[in-house]
C-alpha positions as CSV (number, residue, x, y, z in Angstrom):
1,M,-129.1,-3.9,-20.0
2,F,-132.3,-4.6,-18.2
3,V,-133.9,-1.5,-16.7
4,S,-136.6,-3.6,-15.1
5,N,-137.8,-7.2,-15.2
6,N,-139.7,-6.7,-18.5
7,V,-137.8,-3.8,-20.2
8,D,-134.4,-4.1,-21.9
9,F,-132.3,-1.2,-23.4
10,E,-129.4,-1.9,-25.8
11,I,-126.8,0.1,-27.8
12,T,-125.1,-1.5,-30.7
13,G,-122.2,-0.1,-32.8
14,H,-121.2,-1.2,-36.3
15,Y,-118.3,-0.1,-38.5
16,Q,-118.0,-0.9,-42.2
17,G,-115.1,0.2,-44.4
18,G,-113.6,-0.6,-47.8
19,K,-111.5,0.6,-50.6
20,L,-112.2,0.6,-54.4
21,S,-109.5,1.2,-57.0
22,G,-109.2,0.9,-60.8
23,D,-108.6,2.5,-64.2
24,S,-111.0,4.2,-66.4
25,E,-112.9,1.9,-68.7
26,Y,-112.5,4.2,-71.7
27,G,-108.8,3.9,-72.0
28,E,-107.9,7.3,-70.6
29,D,-105.1,7.8,-68.2
30,Y,-107.4,8.2,-65.1
31,Y,-106.8,6.1,-62.0
32,Y,-109.6,6.1,-59.4
33,E,-109.2,5.3,-55.8
34,I,-112.2,5.6,-53.4
35,E,-112.2,4.9,-49.7
36,L,-115.5,4.1,-48.0
37,S,-116.4,4.1,-44.3
38,N,-119.6,4.0,-42.4
39,I,-120.3,4.0,-38.7
40,D,-123.7,3.1,-37.3
41,V,-124.9,3.4,-33.7
42,L,-128.2,1.7,-33.0
43,F,-130.4,2.2,-30.0
44,G,-133.2,-0.3,-29.0
45,I,-135.8,-0.8,-26.4
46,M,-137.4,-4.3,-25.9
47,I,-140.5,-5.1,-23.9
48,Y,-141.0,-8.7,-22.7
49,L,-144.6,-9.8,-22.2
50,K,-145.5,-12.6,-19.9
C-alpha cells in the first residue's frame, strides 16, 4: 500500500507447519510424535528514491 508517491508500507504473513514421528534409536519402546507450527507477521516500509 502506497502512503505517498515515494513511500510504501506492507504487511506479510507466513505460516509454516509440520509433523515428525518415529521410534527411539536405542531399541526402547518409545514412540515420538512432535507437531511444529510457526506463524510470522512481517512489517515493512520502503522508500523509493528518484
